[in-house]
N, C-alpha and C positions, 0 to 999 in steps of 0.2 A: 510561463509555464505555469511554474507555483500560487502564483494567485488561481490557477483557476482552480488549488487543491485547497483551496482557502475556498471561496465558492464550494465548491462540493465538502465541502467543512460546514459549513453554515443551512447550507442546503441539508445537513439529515444521511448523505450520502456515501461519508467515511470511517472503517471502522480504524483505531489508528492505537500504536504500540504489536508487537510479537502477536501476545494471545490472541488478544484478539481479530487478528488479519487472520491466524492459522485458522482461527474456532471458524473466521468468517467462508474464512475457502473449506476448510469440514464440512457448514453445511449449506454452501456450496449457492453461496449469496455472493463473491468476492465473485468482480468482474476485471478486474484486473490490481493488480497487487502491487508498491512499490518499493522496493526495497533502499534500506539505503548502502551504497556503494563501501561505509565504510561498515561496517556491518560485521559484527565479527563473524568468522567463522562459524562457527556452530549457531549463530544463527539464521546467515545467510544455505548454510545446512537444513535448518531444519524449516523454513518457508519453502526453499527450492525445489523439495521431496517433495512438501503439501499441492504447493503446484502443479507440479509435472506431471503429478498422479489426477490430483480434479481437473486437467486442464486451463489451467488459468495463467495467462498470462505474464510476464515479470521484465520490470525496466528494471536498478539497477543504474537512474540521473542520474538521481540527489541525492551529494551527504547527510551526511545526520540531521542539522543545525536546518536544512534548504525545507527539511521534512518539516521538520522541529517547528519553523516559525512561521511558515505554508500554512499546518495547523492548530498553529498558537499554543504546541501545548512542546514538555520540555525530551531530551533524549530517544527522537519519537525511532529506532529502528525500520521498523515496518508498519506500511495500514493497506490495506484496502480497500479500494473503491465497487460502490455497490451497488451503483447504477452502473447498466450499462448505455445511458447517452456520455453521460462523466466520459465515459472510460472511455466510449466513441473519440473523444477529442485532446483523450492521450494518447493513442494507436498511429493519429496520421503524423 
């Protein structure tokens, strides 16, 4: 499944990083959010509260290393999928 994250990233349908994820949620662009299972409590609260308010589903399936490797960046704690088609691939 992390390979699908790479595909979505190459397609330009991913906002990676906590700040970019929260901004995508606020702007109603986020269709699905991945939150690292080992993220800090502060990061989890920030992302989960925002996602809950805007009714965006959140998956805590992967850890930081897996998310980071999937999108080709370092220390990624959260990322947002901005395309419904890609989001549906992960929700099933």
